C-alpha positions as CSV (number, residue, x, y, z in Angstrom):
1,X,0.0,0.0,0.0
2,X,1.3,3.5,-0.9
3,X,1.7,6.3,1.5
4,X,-1.2,8.5,2.3
5,X,-1.2,12.2,1.1
6,X,-0.8,13.2,4.7
7,X,2.2,11.1,5.4
8,X,3.8,11.9,2.0
9,X,3.5,15.6,2.6
10,X,4.6,15.2,6.2
11,X,7.7,13.4,5.1
12,X,8.8,16.3,2.7
13,X,7.3,19.4,4.4
14,X,5.9,18.5,7.8
15,X,4.9,22.1,8.8
16,X,3.1,22.7,5.5
17,X,1.3,19.4,5.8
18,X,0.2,20.1,9.3
19,X,-0.9,23.6,8.4
20,X,-3.0,22.1,5.6
21,X,-4.4,19.5,8.0
22,X,-5.5,22.1,10.5
23,X,-7.0,24.5,7.9
24,X,-8.9,21.6,6.3
25,X,-10.3,20.1,9.5
26,X,-10.3,22.8,12.2
27,X,-14.0,23.6,12.0
28,X,-15.1,19.9,12.0
29,X,-12.8,19.1,14.8
30,X,-14.0,22.1,16.8
31,X,-17.7,21.2,16.3
32,X,-17.0,17.6,17.2
33,X,-15.2,18.8,20.4
34,X,-18.1,21.1,21.1
35,X,-20.5,18.1,20.8
36,X,-18.3,16.1,23.2
37,X,-17.7,18.7,25.8
38,X,-20.8,20.8,25.6
39,X,-19.1,24.2,26.0
40,X,-16.9,26.4,23.9
41,X,-13.9,26.8,26.3
42,X,-13.4,23.0,26.7
43,X,-14.1,22.5,23.0
44,X,-11.3,24.9,22.1
45,X,-8.9,23.1,24.5
46,X,-9.9,19.7,23.2
47,X,-9.5,20.7,19.6
48,X,-6.1,22.2,20.3
49,X,-5.0,19.0,22.0
50,X,-6.3,16.9,19.1
51,X,-4.2,18.8,16.6
52,X,-1.1,18.6,18.9
53,X,-1.6,14.8,19.2
54,X,-2.1,14.6,15.4
55,X,1.1,16.5,14.7
56,X,3.0,14.2,17.0
57,X,1.5,11.1,15.4
58,X,1.6,12.2,11.7
59,X,4.3,9.7,11.0
60,X,2.1,6.8,12.3
61,X,-0.9,7.7,10.2
62,X,-1.1,4.8,7.7
63,X,-3.8,6.1,5.5
64,X,-6.1,3.1,6.1
65,X,-8.9,5.5,7.1
66,X,-9.9,9.0,6.1
67,X,-7.9,11.8,7.8
68,X,-11.0,13.1,9.6
69,X,-11.8,9.6,10.9
70,X,-8.3,9.5,12.4
71,X,-8.8,12.9,13.9
72,X,-12.2,11.8,15.2
73,X,-10.7,8.9,17.0
74,X,-8.0,11.1,18.5
75,X,-10.7,13.5,19.7
76,X,-13.0,10.9,21.2
77,X,-10.1,9.1,22.9
78,X,-8.7,12.3,24.3
79,X,-12.1,13.3,25.6
80,X,-12.6,10.0,27.2
81,X,-9.2,10.1,28.9
82,X,-10.0,13.6,30.2
83,X,-13.3,12.4,31.5
84,X,-11.7,9.4,33.2
85,X,-9.1,11.6,34.9
86,X,-11.7,14.1,36.0
87,X,-13.9,11.2,37.4
88,X,-10.9,9.8,39.3
89,X,-10.1,13.3,40.7
90,X,-13.8,13.7,41.7
91,X,-13.9,10.3,43.3
92,X,-10.8,11.1,45.4
93,X,-12.3,14.5,46.4
94,X,-15.5,12.8,47.4
95,X,-13.6,10.2,49.4
96,X,-11.7,13.0,51.2
97,X,-14.9,14.9,51.8
98,X,-16.6,11.7,53.2
99,X,-13.7,11.3,55.7
100,X,-14.0,14.9,56.9
101,X,-15.8,15.8,60.1
102,X,-19.4,16.8,59.4
103,X,-20.8,20.3,60.3
104,X,-21.7,19.3,63.8
105,X,-18.1,18.4,64.6
106,X,-19.1,14.7,65.0
107,X,-17.3,12.0,63.2
108,X,-19.3,10.1,60.6
109,X,-21.3,7.2,61.8
110,X,-19.0,4.2,61.5
111,X,-21.8,1.7,60.9
112,X,-23.2,3.9,58.1
113,X,-19.8,4.4,56.7
114,X,-19.1,0.6,56.7
115,X,-22.4,0.0,55.0
116,X,-21.6,2.6,52.4
117,X,-18.2,1.0,51.8
118,X,-19.7,-2.4,51.5
119,X,-22.3,-1.2,49.0
120,X,-19.6,0.5,47.0
121,X,-17.5,-2.7,47.0
122,X,-20.6,-4.7,45.9
123,X,-21.3,-2.2,43.0
124,X,-17.6,-2.4,41.9
125,X,-17.7,-6.2,42.0
126,X,-20.9,-6.2,40.1
127,X,-19.4,-4.0,37.4
128,X,-16.3,-6.2,37.2
129,X,-18.6,-9.2,36.7
130,X,-20.0,-7.7,33.5
131,X,-18.4,-8.7,30.2
132,X,-15.7,-6.2,29.1
133,X,-18.0,-4.8,26.4
134,X,-21.0,-4.5,28.7
135,X,-18.9,-2.8,31.3
136,X,-17.4,-0.4,28.7
137,X,-20.8,0.5,27.3
138,X,-22.2,1.0,30.8
139,X,-19.3,3.1,32.1
140,X,-19.1,5.3,29.0
141,X,-22.9,5.9,28.9
142,X,-23.8,6.2,32.5
143,X,-20.7,7.2,34.3
144,X,-19.0,9.3,31.7
145,X,-22.3,10.7,30.3
146,X,-21.7,10.0,26.7
147,X,-24.6,9.6,24.3
148,X,-25.4,6.3,22.6
149,X,-23.9,7.7,19.4
150,X,-20.6,8.8,21.1
151,X,-20.4,5.5,23.1
152,X,-20.8,3.6,19.8
153,X,-18.0,5.7,18.2
154,X,-15.7,5.2,21.2
155,X,-16.3,1.4,21.2
156,X,-16.2,1.2,17.4
157,X,-19.6,-0.6,17.2
158,X,-23.0,0.2,15.9
159,X,-25.5,2.2,18.1
160,X,-27.8,-0.8,18.2
161,X,-25.0,-2.9,19.6
162,X,-24.5,-0.3,22.4
163,X,-28.2,-0.4,23.2
164,X,-28.1,-4.2,23.4
165,X,-25.0,-4.1,25.7
166,X,-26.6,-1.5,27.9
167,X,-29.8,-3.5,28.2
168,X,-27.9,-6.6,29.3
169,X,-25.6,-4.7,31.6
170,X,-28.5,-2.9,33.3
171,X,-30.5,-6.1,33.7
172,X,-27.5,-7.9,35.3
173,X,-26.7,-5.0,37.6
174,X,-30.4,-4.6,38.6
175,X,-30.5,-8.3,39.5
176,X,-27.2,-8.2,41.3
177,X,-27.9,-5.0,43.3
178,X,-31.6,-5.6,44.0
179,X,-30.7,-5.7,47.8
180,X,-29.7,-2.0,47.6
181,X,-32.6,-0.7,45.5
182,X,-33.8,1.6,48.2
183,X,-30.3,3.0,48.9
184,X,-29.4,3.7,45.3
């Protein structure tokens, strides 16, 4: 297979090839980033990061897909990585907050805290018991807040497949966590 126009141009004049890439795709990448993030500031940051990553990876672009498809994957993957990092930071902040003394100055009820930790462990175990594809679909949709369409793109499957995976995952989790139904 021959080299793609992007990699051919990048080999001879990388800055010109990159400038052409940005000029050709900047609006589409920005609007994709806006769809993913929901606000202009984060969309600008994400679009900029996409082009930085694309520049660094131009040599690895094989030309098997269209350039925008390649940029789309970079954008979705970058967005998902940002969401994961943000979720982990949020989880740690929540754990720190839960350990803090409440407004009355009393320590949290240890029985309640133990029950909450047990429930959290059970939820995590239930998620781990799902198939990898079911877990990915569930986490992307319900924990990262992606749409069915974006979840499908991130998983590289059809939207109908995502719906099926979500149905199975939800049914399994509902059965597994029925004991906690009133607490959730």
